[in-house]
N, C-alpha and C positions, 0 to 999 in steps of 0.2 A: 346347379344349386346342390349343396351338400345334403345328404339324407338326414332327416330329423334324428336327433340324438336318441330317441326312445323307439326307433323303428326296429322291429325284428322280422326276419324273413321266415315266416311260418311255413313256406314251401320248400325250405332247405332239405336236401337229401337226408340229413341226419335227423330230421324231425319224425321220421318213421311213418309219414302219411302216404307213402307210395308214389309221390309225385316227382321223385328224383330225376327220371328221364325227361319229364316235361320241363323241369327247371333247366337242365343242361341244354335242351333244345332252345329254350327261351334265351339263355345266355349266348348261345352261338348266333342266334338271329341278331341280338343286340350288338355283338362284336362285329358282325358283318356290316350292320348299318352304320357303326361308328368308324368304319374304315380301319380297325385294328388289324395288324398283321397276324396271321394264324400260323406262319412257319418262320423259321429263322432266315430262310432264303428271302422272304418278303421284306425282312428288316434290313437286309444288307444294303449299304450305301445310302440309307435313308435316315441317318441318325439326326440330322438337323431338324427334321419334322417329327422325331420320335417323342412319344409321351405315354406314360402308363395310364391304365384305366383309372377313373376317379375313385377315391376312397376317403372315408372319414376315420380319424384315429380310433374312435370308439368301436368302429367295426372290427378293427384288428384285435382290440382287447376282447370283444365278445366272441370273436371266432375262436380265440384260444381258450378263454376261460369256460365257455359253455361246454366245449368238448372235454376239457380236463375234468370238470366237476361231474359231467355225465359218466366219465370213466371211473372216477372215485366212487360214484354211486353204484355203478354196474359191478365193479370188482370188490366191493366191500364184502360180498360173499363170493369167494372163488372156489374152484375145485382143487387147484394146486397153486401154491406160491413157491417161486424159486427165489432164494436170497443170493444175490451176487450174479452179475452179468459178465463174468469172465469167460474164458474159453470153455470151462466145464459147464457152467450154468447155461450158457447160450447153446451148447451142444445138447444138453438135456431138453431145453425148450424146443430146439429144432426137431428132435425125435418125437417129443410129445405132440407138437403141432402137426407133424405128418401122420401120426398114428391115431390121434384122438382129437379130431377137429370139433368134437362135441363138448370138450372140456374147456372151462374158462380158466385161463392160466395167467397169473400176474407175476411179473419179474420185478424185484425190488433191487435197485442198484444205488449204492451210496455215492458213487462218483457222477460227475456231469457226463463224462464220456464213458459209455459201456465198453467192455473189452478187457478190463483188467490189465494184466501184463502181456497180453497177446498182440499188442500193436508193434512190438519189436521182438527180436530174438533175444540174445543175451548181451549184456554190456553195451546197450544202445546200438547193436548191430541189427541190420534189417532182415536178414534171411531167417526163415523159420524151419527148424528141423523136426521131423516126425519119424519115429521108428515104425517100421512095418509091424503089424498090419493096419496101422492107423491111416494108411493111404486109402483104405476103403472108404473112410469118411470123406476124404478130400474128393474122391471120385463121385461120391453121392452128391456133394455140394457143387461139383463142377469147377473146382479150383485146380489149375495146372501146377505141376511140380516137376523137378528133375529127379530122376531115379538114381540113387547112389548105391544100389544093392540092398543092404539091410535097412536102409533108411531113405527118406525122400526129403527134398528141400523145396519149400515154397519161396519164390524169389524175394518176396517181401511179406513179413508177418501181417502188415496192414491189408494186403490183398485177401488173405484168409479171413481176418477178423471182420473186415467190411462186408465181405460176401456172406459170411455166416450171420452177421447182424441184420443185413438187408433181408435175408431169407426168413429169419425169425420174425422181424417186424411186419413182413407181408402176410403172416397168418392172421386172419380176422379174429381169432379167438384168443390171441396173446396180446397183452398190454404191458409195456415197459414203463415203470415209474422210476426214472433216474433222478439223481440228486435227492434221493430219498433213502433214509437209513432205517434199518430194523433196530429198535431199541430194546425189544423184549419179545418173548414168545408167549402166546396165549396157551394156557394149560387147562386140562380138566382132570379130575381124579380118575385114576385107572388102577386101583389096587390089585395086586396079584398075591397068590398064596405065599410067595417068598418076600414080597415087598409091599406092605400095606400103604406106603407113602408114594407109590409109583404114580406117574401122571402120563397122559398122552398129550401131544401137541395138537392144538386146534386152531392155529393161525399165528399171525404176527402182529406186533405193535410197531407202528411206524411214525416217523417224523421227518420233516425236511432236514437234510444233512446239515445245513448251516445252522438250524435250530439245535440239533443234537450236539454240535460242536460248542455251543455257548450256554449249556445248562449251568455251568459254574459261575457265570458272570451276569446272568439274567434271572429274573424271578420266574415263577411257575409257567412253564410252557408245556402243557399236557400233550400227549401224542394222539395218534389216530389208530385205527385197527382194521385188520382184514381177517375175517374168518375163513378157514379152509381146513378140510379134513386131512390134508397132507401137505407137508412143507419139505422142499428139497433145499438144503443149505450147502452152498459152494463158495464160502467167503474167503477161502485161501488160508495160508498159514498165518501165524500170529502177527499182529500189527494193529494200527489204529482201529480198523474195522474187521480185521482178520480173525478167523477162528471164533467168530462171535457166538454162534449157536452152541458149540461144544463147550466153550468157557461158561456160558450161561447154564448148561446142563450140570456142570460141576457146582456152581454156586447154588443151584436148586437141589443139589444132592441126588441127582438122577444118575450120574456116573461118579465114581469115587474120585478120580483124578485124571489129568491128561498125561499121555505118555511122553509128549514133547518131541518135536521134530528132530531127527538125528542128522548127522552130517551127509554130505552129498555122495550118493552112489546111484548113478542113473540106472544101472542094470537091475538092481533090486527094488529101487523106489518105484519105477513105473509099473512093474508087475503088481507090487503090493497095493498101490492106490486103486488100480482097476479091480483087482480081485476082492478088495475089502469094501468097496462101495456098497453101502447097505443101509437099512433102517436101523439106526443106532438106538433110538427109543421109539415107542409107538407114535407114529405120525410124523417122524422126522428122519428123512433119508439124508445122509451126508456123503458128499463126493468131493473129488479134487484134493487140493493140498490141505483143506481143513481136516481131512482124515489123518494126515501125518501127525497132527497134534493129538488126536485121540489115541492112535495106535503106536506112536513112537516109531513111525516109518521114516526112512531116509528122505531127504530132499532130492529133487531130480535136476534142478538147474534148467538150462535153456533147451529143453526138449519137450515137445507138447503133445506127443501121442497119447500119454496117459490122461492128459486133461480131457481130450475129446472123447476117448473111449470110456473114461469114468462118467462123463455126461451121458453117453449112450446107455451105460449100465444103470445109472441113476434113474433114467426114464423107465427102463425095464423094471427095476425094483419098485418104483413108484406105482406103475400100472398093475403090478402083481398084487399089491395090497390096497389099491385105491378103493375098490368096492367095499371092502371090510371097514376101512376107515370112514367112508361116507356113511355107512350104516351106523357106526358108533357115534358119529357126529350128530345124527338125527335122533338119537335116544333121549 
């Protein structure tokens, strides 16, 4: 018989009542009693008698929604928000997850599939090129590569991206909200002797991406918010969602204008992006190709070393000021 529509499993491991191990043991006993296979080998050549464990459709809905809304509640106050889950944003998240497991970190990604442009090399080719010393990051991740002297080649960009993504998502203190767009930045007054209108960034304004794309043809669809003392923005160069934070800084008159990305020059571009990764205004660290729009740096094209090392530096920059920004946020 199907479970009643209004039944909730109050002994679920996510309920926080400490009975998670007992529940797992209970489920294992039930599985054994029902004759369900516990290994793939036990399933082999028995497909005629195969059947899944019973379920009711409402159970699927509740399993998803109660976790998602619990995450929305938990991360409404975060320690760090990362905008953009491309190679730079994910690299920053990886470093933060390793170094500060005590911090609550939310990643906001407008696309359904995180990874940005890092699923392929250039012009839809699969190999990924990284100039040294970015191979140190690959070694840390455990991604194999071919050594070509001054640069290395990962056999498929998806191998790098899927490995990095899986490592980031495994951190218990990091939550990825994909298919979610940042529509604005939360600000607080932070006047200085030279700029009485200066602000600091105190979080992000979010909406589901499909909603953000239809503000022009639908009536009022207000956003949601996440407070955080520090935001790392890695939204890439100009595009539909690209360079979002720095363009918003211009419209808020927090920076005078954007420098605009210059033409492709790999040798100068990669150095510039890593070196200039920094806190652009109080509470907002900018990394990756979004910086090229601020500083007028060259584009780099299909080489990814600067992306990962800019993420590494963004994490370093964030942690160097996080304590001060946290104190300011509590004032």
